[in-house]
C-alpha positions as CSV (number, residue, x, y, z in Angstrom):
1,X,248.1,126.0,274.1
2,X,248.2,127.0,270.4
3,X,251.7,128.1,269.2
4,X,252.1,131.8,269.0
5,X,252.8,131.5,265.3
6,X,249.6,129.7,264.6
7,X,246.4,131.5,263.6
8,X,243.4,129.2,262.8
9,X,240.6,130.7,260.7
10,X,237.3,129.3,261.9
11,X,233.6,129.8,261.2
12,X,230.5,128.8,263.1
13,X,227.4,128.1,261.0
14,X,224.6,129.3,263.2
15,X,222.1,127.3,261.3
16,X,218.3,126.8,261.3
17,X,217.8,123.1,260.6
18,X,214.5,121.5,259.7
19,X,213.8,118.3,261.4
20,X,213.7,115.4,258.9
21,X,214.8,117.5,255.9
22,X,218.0,115.5,255.6
23,X,218.8,116.4,252.0
24,X,217.9,120.1,252.5
25,X,219.9,120.4,255.7
26,X,222.9,118.6,254.1
27,X,222.8,120.9,251.0
28,X,222.6,124.1,253.1
29,X,225.4,123.1,255.5
30,X,227.6,122.3,252.5
31,X,226.8,125.6,250.8
32,X,227.4,127.6,254.0
33,X,230.6,125.8,254.6
34,X,231.7,126.5,251.1
35,X,230.9,130.2,251.5
36,X,232.8,130.3,254.8
37,X,235.8,128.6,253.2
38,X,235.7,131.3,250.4
39,X,236.1,133.9,253.2
40,X,239.2,132.1,254.6
41,X,237.8,129.6,257.1
42,X,239.5,126.3,257.3
43,X,237.7,124.8,260.3
44,X,233.9,125.2,260.1
45,X,231.4,124.1,262.8
46,X,227.8,123.1,262.3
47,X,225.5,122.6,265.3
48,X,224.5,119.5,267.2
49,X,222.4,117.2,265.1
50,X,222.3,119.9,262.4
51,X,222.1,117.2,259.7
52,X,218.7,115.9,260.9
53,X,217.5,118.7,263.0
54,X,217.0,118.8,266.8
55,X,215.2,117.2,268.4
56,X,214.2,114.3,266.0
57,X,212.5,112.5,268.9
58,X,211.2,109.0,268.0
59,X,212.4,109.3,264.4
60,X,215.6,108.1,266.0
61,X,213.9,104.8,266.7
62,X,213.3,104.2,263.0
63,X,216.1,102.3,261.2
64,X,215.2,103.9,257.9
65,X,215.8,107.3,259.5
66,X,219.2,106.4,260.7
67,X,220.2,105.0,257.3
68,X,219.0,108.2,255.6
69,X,221.1,110.2,258.1
70,X,224.2,108.2,257.1
71,X,223.5,108.8,253.4
72,X,223.0,112.5,254.0
73,X,226.3,112.7,255.9
74,X,228.1,111.0,252.9
75,X,226.3,113.4,250.6
76,X,227.5,116.4,252.6
77,X,231.1,115.1,252.6
78,X,231.1,114.5,248.9
79,X,229.7,118.0,248.1
80,X,232.8,119.4,249.7
81,X,235.4,116.9,248.3
82,X,237.1,119.6,246.2
83,X,238.0,121.7,249.2
84,X,240.8,119.6,250.5
85,X,242.0,122.0,253.2
86,X,238.5,122.5,254.7
87,X,237.4,120.5,257.8
88,X,233.7,120.6,258.6
89,X,232.5,119.4,262.0
90,X,228.8,118.5,261.8
91,X,226.4,117.0,264.3
92,X,224.3,113.9,263.4
93,X,223.0,110.6,264.8
94,X,225.4,107.7,264.2
95,X,224.4,104.1,264.4
96,X,227.3,102.0,265.8
97,X,226.4,98.7,264.2
98,X,228.2,96.9,267.0
99,X,225.6,94.1,267.4
100,X,223.9,95.7,270.5
101,X,220.4,96.8,269.4
102,X,217.5,98.5,271.1
103,X,214.3,96.7,270.4
104,X,211.0,98.6,269.8
105,X,208.3,96.0,269.5
106,X,209.5,93.9,266.5
107,X,212.1,96.4,265.2
108,X,215.7,96.2,266.2
109,X,217.3,99.7,266.2
110,X,221.1,99.9,266.2
111,X,222.7,101.4,269.2
112,X,223.1,105.1,268.3
113,X,225.3,107.9,269.5
114,X,224.9,111.7,269.3
115,X,227.9,112.3,267.1
116,X,230.1,115.1,265.8
117,X,231.9,114.0,262.7
118,X,234.8,115.7,260.8
119,X,234.4,115.8,257.0
120,X,237.4,116.4,254.8
121,X,238.3,115.5,251.3
122,X,235.0,113.9,250.6
123,X,235.0,111.5,253.5
124,X,234.4,111.2,257.3
125,X,237.9,111.4,258.9
126,X,236.8,111.3,262.6
127,X,233.7,110.8,264.7
128,X,233.2,111.8,268.3
129,X,230.4,110.5,270.5
130,X,228.7,112.7,273.1
131,X,229.5,111.5,276.6
132,X,227.0,113.3,278.8
133,X,223.4,112.7,277.8
134,X,220.9,115.1,279.4
135,X,217.6,113.6,280.7
136,X,215.8,116.5,282.4
137,X,213.6,119.4,281.4
138,X,212.8,119.0,277.7
139,X,215.7,116.5,277.2
140,X,215.3,112.7,277.0
141,X,218.4,111.7,275.2
142,X,218.9,108.5,277.1
143,X,215.7,107.3,275.4
144,X,217.6,107.4,272.1
145,X,221.3,107.4,272.6
146,X,224.1,105.6,274.3
147,X,226.9,107.8,275.6
148,X,230.4,107.6,274.1
149,X,231.6,106.5,277.5
150,X,229.2,103.6,277.6
151,X,230.1,102.7,274.0
152,X,233.8,102.6,274.9
153,X,234.6,105.6,272.6
154,X,237.2,108.0,273.8
155,X,238.0,111.7,273.1
156,X,238.6,112.9,269.6
157,X,241.3,115.5,268.9
158,X,242.0,116.7,265.4
159,X,244.8,118.7,263.8
160,X,243.3,121.9,262.3
161,X,245.8,124.2,260.7
162,X,248.5,123.2,263.1
163,X,246.2,123.5,266.2
164,X,245.1,120.4,268.1
165,X,241.3,120.8,268.6
166,X,239.2,118.7,270.9
167,X,235.6,118.0,270.0
168,X,232.7,118.2,272.5
169,X,228.9,118.0,272.1
170,X,226.7,120.4,274.1
171,X,226.2,118.8,277.6
172,X,229.8,117.5,277.6
173,X,231.0,121.0,278.2
174,X,228.9,121.4,281.4
175,X,230.9,118.6,283.0
176,X,234.6,118.4,283.9
177,X,235.5,115.0,282.5
178,X,235.0,115.3,278.7
179,X,237.1,118.5,278.5
180,X,239.7,117.1,280.8
181,X,239.9,114.0,278.7
182,X,240.3,116.1,275.5
183,X,243.2,118.0,277.1
184,X,244.9,114.8,278.2
185,X,244.6,113.6,274.6
186,X,246.5,116.7,273.5
187,X,243.8,119.4,272.8
188,X,245.0,122.9,272.6
189,X,241.5,124.3,272.0
190,X,237.9,123.1,272.5
191,X,235.0,123.3,270.1
192,X,231.5,122.5,271.3
193,X,228.6,122.0,268.9
194,X,225.2,122.6,270.5
195,X,221.5,122.5,270.3
196,X,220.6,124.1,273.6
197,X,216.9,125.0,274.0
198,X,216.2,128.6,274.9
199,X,214.7,129.8,278.1
200,X,215.0,133.2,279.9
201,X,218.4,133.5,281.5
202,X,219.9,130.5,279.6
203,X,222.2,132.6,277.4
204,X,223.8,134.2,280.4
205,X,224.0,130.9,282.3
206,X,225.5,129.1,279.3
207,X,228.3,131.7,278.9
208,X,229.1,131.6,282.6
209,X,229.5,127.9,282.5
210,X,231.6,128.0,279.3
211,X,233.8,130.7,280.9
212,X,234.4,128.4,283.8
213,X,235.1,125.5,281.5
214,X,237.7,127.4,279.5
215,X,239.4,128.6,282.7
216,X,239.4,125.2,284.3
217,X,240.8,123.5,281.2
218,X,243.1,126.4,280.5
219,X,242.0,126.3,276.8
220,X,240.1,128.6,274.5
221,X,236.6,127.3,273.7
222,X,234.3,127.9,270.7
223,X,230.6,127.4,271.3
224,X,228.6,126.7,268.1
225,X,224.9,127.0,268.6
226,X,221.7,126.3,266.6
227,X,219.1,128.9,265.9
228,X,215.4,128.5,265.0
229,X,212.1,127.1,266.2
230,X,211.1,123.4,266.4
231,X,207.5,122.9,267.7
232,X,207.6,124.2,271.3
233,X,211.3,124.6,271.5
234,X,213.3,127.6,270.3
235,X,217.1,127.9,269.8
236,X,218.5,131.4,270.3
237,X,221.9,131.2,268.5
238,X,224.3,133.7,270.1
239,X,227.2,131.4,269.4
240,X,230.4,132.6,271.1
241,X,234.0,132.1,271.8
242,X,235.9,132.3,275.1
243,X,239.7,132.7,275.4
244,X,241.8,130.6,277.7
245,X,241.6,133.2,280.4
246,X,237.8,133.0,280.4
247,X,236.9,136.2,278.5
248,X,234.1,136.1,276.0
249,X,235.8,137.5,272.9
250,X,233.3,136.9,270.1
251,X,229.5,136.4,269.9
252,X,227.0,136.0,267.1
253,X,223.6,137.7,267.0
254,X,220.6,136.2,268.8
255,X,217.7,134.6,267.0
256,X,219.2,135.0,263.5
257,X,221.0,132.8,261.1
258,X,224.6,133.9,260.8
259,X,228.1,132.7,260.1
260,X,230.5,133.8,262.8
261,X,234.1,134.1,261.6
262,X,236.8,133.7,264.2
263,X,240.5,133.5,264.5
264,X,242.2,131.3,267.1
265,X,245.5,132.9,267.9
266,X,248.5,132.0,269.9
267,X,248.4,132.1,273.7
268,X,244.8,130.9,273.8
269,X,243.5,134.1,272.3
270,X,240.4,134.4,270.1
271,X,239.4,137.3,267.8
272,X,236.0,137.9,266.2
273,X,232.9,140.2,266.2
274,X,231.1,140.7,269.6
275,X,227.4,141.2,269.3
276,X,225.6,142.3,272.5
277,X,223.3,140.0,274.4
278,X,219.8,141.4,274.2
279,X,217.8,142.4,277.2
280,X,215.4,140.0,278.9
281,X,212.4,141.4,277.2
282,X,214.2,141.5,273.8
283,X,215.2,137.8,274.3
284,X,211.6,136.8,275.1
285,X,210.3,138.7,272.1
286,X,212.9,137.2,269.8
287,X,212.0,133.7,271.0
288,X,208.2,134.3,270.5
289,X,208.7,135.8,267.0
290,X,211.1,133.0,266.0
291,X,208.8,130.3,267.3
292,X,205.8,131.6,265.4
293,X,207.7,132.2,262.2
294,X,209.3,128.8,262.1
295,X,206.2,126.8,263.3
296,X,204.1,128.3,260.4
297,X,207.0,128.4,257.9
298,X,208.3,124.9,258.5
299,X,204.8,123.4,258.5
300,X,203.6,125.2,255.4
301,X,200.8,127.4,256.8
302,X,200.0,130.3,254.5
303,X,199.2,132.6,257.4
304,X,197.5,133.1,260.8
305,X,194.1,134.0,262.2
306,X,193.4,135.1,265.7
307,X,190.5,136.5,267.7
308,X,191.2,140.1,268.6
309,X,189.2,141.0,271.7
310,X,190.5,144.4,272.7
311,X,192.3,142.9,275.6
312,X,196.0,142.7,276.2
313,X,196.7,139.0,275.5
314,X,195.3,139.0,272.0
315,X,196.9,142.4,271.3
316,X,200.3,141.0,272.3
317,X,199.8,137.9,270.1
318,X,198.8,140.1,267.2
319,X,201.9,142.2,267.5
320,X,204.1,139.0,267.7
321,X,202.4,137.5,264.7
322,X,202.9,140.6,262.6
323,X,206.6,140.9,263.6
324,X,207.0,137.2,262.7
325,X,205.0,136.9,259.5
326,X,204.2,140.3,258.2
327,X,200.9,142.1,258.2
328,X,199.8,140.5,254.9
329,X,199.8,137.0,256.5
330,X,197.8,137.9,259.6
331,X,194.0,138.2,260.0
332,X,192.3,139.5,263.1
333,X,188.7,138.8,263.9
334,X,186.7,140.7,266.5
335,X,183.6,138.7,267.7
336,X,181.6,140.9,270.0
337,X,179.0,139.6,272.4
338,X,176.3,141.4,274.5
339,X,179.0,141.9,277.2
340,X,181.7,143.4,274.9
341,X,182.4,147.0,276.0
342,X,182.5,149.7,273.3
343,X,186.1,150.5,274.1
344,X,187.0,146.9,273.2
345,X,185.6,147.4,269.7
346,X,187.4,150.8,269.4
347,X,190.7,149.5,270.6
348,X,190.7,146.4,268.5
349,X,189.9,148.5,265.4
350,X,192.7,150.9,266.3
351,X,195.3,148.3,266.8
352,X,194.4,146.4,263.6
353,X,194.7,149.7,261.7
354,X,198.1,150.5,263.3
355,X,199.5,147.2,262.2
356,X,197.8,147.1,258.8
357,X,196.3,143.6,259.1
358,X,193.0,142.3,257.6
359,X,190.3,143.0,260.3
360,X,186.8,141.6,260.4
361,X,183.9,141.8,262.9
362,X,181.5,139.0,263.3
363,X,178.9,139.5,266.1
364,X,178.1,136.4,268.1
365,X,174.9,137.7,269.8
366,X,172.4,136.1,267.4
367,X,174.3,132.7,267.7
368,X,174.5,133.1,271.5
369,X,170.8,133.7,271.7
370,X,170.1,130.7,269.4
371,X,172.1,128.5,271.7
372,X,170.3,129.7,274.8
373,X,166.9,129.2,273.1
374,X,167.9,125.6,272.1
375,X,168.9,124.8,275.7
376,X,166.1,126.7,277.4
377,X,164.1,123.6,278.2
378,X,167.1,121.8,279.6
379,X,168.2,124.8,281.7
380,X,164.7,125.8,283.0
381,X,164.9,127.0,286.5
382,X,168.7,127.2,286.6
383,X,170.5,130.4,287.0
384,X,173.1,131.6,284.4
385,X,176.6,130.7,285.3
386,X,179.9,129.8,283.7
387,X,178.0,127.6,281.3
388,X,176.7,130.6,279.4
389,X,180.2,132.2,279.5
390,X,181.7,129.1,278.0
391,X,179.1,129.0,275.2
392,X,180.3,132.4,274.1
393,X,183.9,131.3,274.0
394,X,183.0,128.1,272.1
395,X,181.1,130.1,269.5
396,X,184.1,132.2,268.9
397,X,186.3,129.1,268.7
398,X,184.0,127.5,266.2
399,X,184.0,130.7,264.0
400,X,187.8,130.9,264.0
401,X,188.2,127.2,263.2
402,X,185.7,127.6,260.3
403,X,187.8,130.5,258.9
404,X,190.9,128.4,259.4
405,X,189.4,125.4,257.5
406,X,188.3,127.6,254.7
407,X,191.5,129.5,254.2
408,X,194.2,127.1,255.4
409,X,195.5,129.6,257.9
410,X,196.3,128.4,261.4
411,X,194.4,129.8,264.5
412,X,196.8,131.3,267.0
413,X,195.4,131.0,270.6
414,X,195.9,133.9,273.0
415,X,195.9,132.4,276.5
416,X,198.8,133.1,278.7
417,X,200.6,130.9,281.3
418,X,198.7,132.3,284.3
419,X,195.4,131.3,282.6
420,X,196.7,127.9,281.5
421,X,197.9,127.2,285.1
422,X,194.6,128.1,286.8
423,X,192.2,126.9,284.1
424,X,191.0,130.4,283.3
425,X,190.3,129.3,279.8
426,X,187.7,127.3,277.9
427,X,188.1,123.9,276.3
428,X,186.9,124.1,272.7
429,X,186.6,127.9,273.1
430,X,189.6,130.2,273.5
431,X,191.8,127.1,273.7
432,X,190.7,126.0,270.2
433,X,193.5,126.5,267.7
434,X,196.8,125.2,266.3
435,X,199.5,127.1,268.1
436,X,199.5,128.7,271.6
437,X,201.9,131.7,271.2
438,X,202.1,133.0,274.8
439,X,201.3,129.7,276.6
440,X,204.5,130.1,278.6
441,X,204.2,133.9,279.2
442,X,202.9,134.8,282.6
443,X,200.4,137.7,282.7
444,X,202.8,140.1,284.4
445,X,205.3,139.4,281.6
446,X,202.6,140.0,279.1
447,X,202.3,143.6,280.4
448,X,206.1,144.0,280.4
449,X,206.4,142.8,276.8
450,X,203.5,145.1,275.7
451,X,205.3,148.1,277.2
452,X,208.6,146.9,275.7
453,X,207.2,146.5,272.2
454,X,205.6,149.9,272.3
455,X,208.9,151.5,273.3
456,X,210.6,149.8,270.4
457,X,208.0,151.2,268.1
458,X,208.5,154.7,269.5
459,X,212.3,154.4,269.1
460,X,212.1,153.1,265.6
461,X,209.6,155.8,264.4
462,X,206.8,153.2,264.0
463,X,205.0,154.4,267.0
464,X,203.3,152.3,269.7
465,X,201.6,149.3,268.1
466,X,199.3,148.5,271.1
467,X,196.8,151.2,272.2
468,X,197.6,152.5,275.7
469,X,194.1,151.8,277.0
470,X,194.5,148.1,276.2
471,X,197.5,148.0,278.6
472,X,196.1,150.1,281.3
473,X,192.5,148.9,281.6
474,X,191.7,146.0,284.1
475,X,191.8,142.6,282.3
476,X,188.5,141.0,281.6
477,X,187.2,138.1,279.7
478,X,183.9,140.1,279.0
479,X,181.7,137.0,279.3
480,X,179.3,138.6,281.8
481,X,178.4,142.1,282.9
482,X,181.1,144.1,284.8
483,X,183.5,141.1,284.8
484,X,187.2,141.4,285.7
485,X,189.9,138.7,286.0
486,X,190.3,139.4,289.7
487,X,186.8,138.4,290.4
488,X,188.0,134.8,290.1
489,X,191.8,135.0,290.6
490,X,194.3,136.7,293.0
491,X,196.1,139.8,291.7
492,X,198.4,138.7,288.9
493,X,201.5,139.9,290.8
494,X,200.6,137.4,293.6
495,X,199.4,134.7,291.2
496,X,202.5,134.7,289.0
497,X,204.9,134.7,292.0
498,X,203.1,131.7,293.5
499,X,203.1,130.0,290.0
500,X,206.8,130.5,289.5
501,X,207.7,129.1,293.0
502,X,205.3,126.2,292.8
503,X,205.3,125.2,289.1
504,X,208.8,126.3,287.9
505,X,210.8,125.9,291.1
506,X,209.0,122.9,292.7
507,X,208.5,124.7,296.0
508,X,205.9,123.3,298.3
509,X,202.9,125.0,299.8
510,X,204.5,125.5,303.2
511,X,207.7,127.0,301.7
512,X,205.7,129.5,299.7
513,X,203.6,130.5,302.6
514,X,206.7,130.9,304.7
515,X,208.0,133.4,302.1
516,X,205.1,135.6,303.0
517,X,202.3,134.7,300.5
518,X,198.8,134.5,301.9
519,X,197.9,130.8,302.6
520,X,194.5,131.3,301.1
521,X,196.0,132.4,297.8
522,X,198.7,129.8,297.8
523,X,196.3,126.9,298.4
524,X,193.8,128.3,295.9
525,X,196.4,128.6,293.1
526,X,197.9,125.2,293.8
527,X,194.4,123.6,293.8
528,X,193.6,125.3,290.5
529,X,196.9,124.1,288.9
530,X,196.1,120.5,289.9
531,X,192.4,120.6,288.9
532,X,193.2,121.9,285.4
533,X,195.7,119.4,284.2
534,X,193.1,117.8,282.1
535,X,192.6,121.1,280.2
536,X,196.3,121.6,279.6
537,X,196.6,118.1,278.1
538,X,194.2,119.2,275.4
539,X,195.8,122.5,274.7
540,X,197.8,123.3,271.5
541,X,201.5,123.2,271.6
542,X,203.1,126.5,272.4
543,X,206.4,128.3,272.7
544,X,208.6,127.6,275.7
545,X,210.5,130.6,277.1
546,X,210.9,129.6,280.8
547,X,212.9,126.8,282.3
548,X,209.7,125.0,282.9
549,X,206.7,125.2,280.7
550,X,203.4,123.4,280.4
551,X,204.9,121.1,277.8
552,X,207.6,118.5,277.6
553,X,209.0,119.5,280.9
554,X,205.7,119.2,282.8
555,X,204.5,115.6,283.2
556,X,202.0,115.4,285.9
557,X,199.1,112.9,286.2
558,X,195.6,114.1,285.5
559,X,194.2,111.6,288.1
560,X,196.0,112.2,291.4
561,X,195.0,112.8,295.0
562,X,198.3,114.4,296.0
563,X,197.7,118.0,297.0
564,X,200.8,119.4,298.7
């Protein structure tokens, strides 16, 4: 345990890294560390793989990338050489150069570890290799790394201001052995650098596990976390510290870059500011806003375009986009057809005015009639069906993509998880676009988030941003007369519950039926999920907010006869 006379000033750099921007990441980490040092910190923590960004995926299989990472690490160390009493712990990939290589076709890649290195006095003074490599959900670290255990590398404990501090990396702290090994090696406190992808409930789960780790080890623990969006993944920040008794004593804000200053005191105590954990709805909103802002910002898109239908899904996406980007960077386009209700026009105009975005109307009736005329000979004697419905959706998709091509703005699609699961969406139509904002948001959660965002608007004085009628009217694609979603799907309360059990929790049909859900509905939903895998494979990437999304953590064959 730390001596009662010792007080170690620490700082956590809750940092938004950009994958592949090695020079930029190194410069920002060095500057943030310098700023923290100026405020008294002597041990500073940057997140897991902060130097290269997380996850770098197959960049890790390129020798040139690993060499560039080593150069960036040296650059970061040299930038802080004048601060002799500063120790910076930073995450990066580290090639071992031990002669054992991984071969990818004709290229030999050095065996690589997921490392935490200590920088002091212009050089690397210690390097720890992650011991537990996750290979589930969105993780596939065993594809790229060897564990410190496999490489024969042991625990690393450093002296920081008179306190013996053991280093861990993310998954290590979820298992007993790495922390126990650090304690045996003399650790009086644990620091864990992390890049832990967000999903609903993860922040609470992570704190519970770290509380248990601190109690089991009998040591205070500091959890340094990344923040920001990377493709479909979001990191929520909320870095924290736990004392040796298992009390959460400090916490950074969620979904915001921040430097968290802490003091590690005698008796395993920790002092620092304690930000609250947001509600479930606030966490979901924060993740969606962060994901949109960083996807567009890091990829250089000047703004976003979306089709605003007067329905709740596009309304929610518009509100998220404006919160993420600002009204001046968002354009909404209403594209009415012969089946568009008057209230859809009115509500779309109302919402666009409330948020102050550019709003345009482009009627698709003439184009729709032209398509039908061109196909009249081919369709002679055949009744209208979903073919004509899909033509309308594809006309809209074409118009939005044309505007995107002309302006450089990305099209945000508006389909939700319930629709993606069941195929209630049109390839090359409403699925056409560059980023699927609510792809992992079930329809029932869409309604909850709409209500939540309106409540936030009321409490802030802004007022409701989504017209009430959009929330209360029955959902409809408006692709034929008097259409509602429930013409084709079970009630969303039933559909989403079945979806969660089957898709997210891997329950089988019989188990779900035994829980009281109608067999007809269960078999129908499961059948639709399986039939529409081919559609989801062609969908844009979208933000992950549940523990299982239709993305990296859903890998099912398109061609399959298994139906249970």
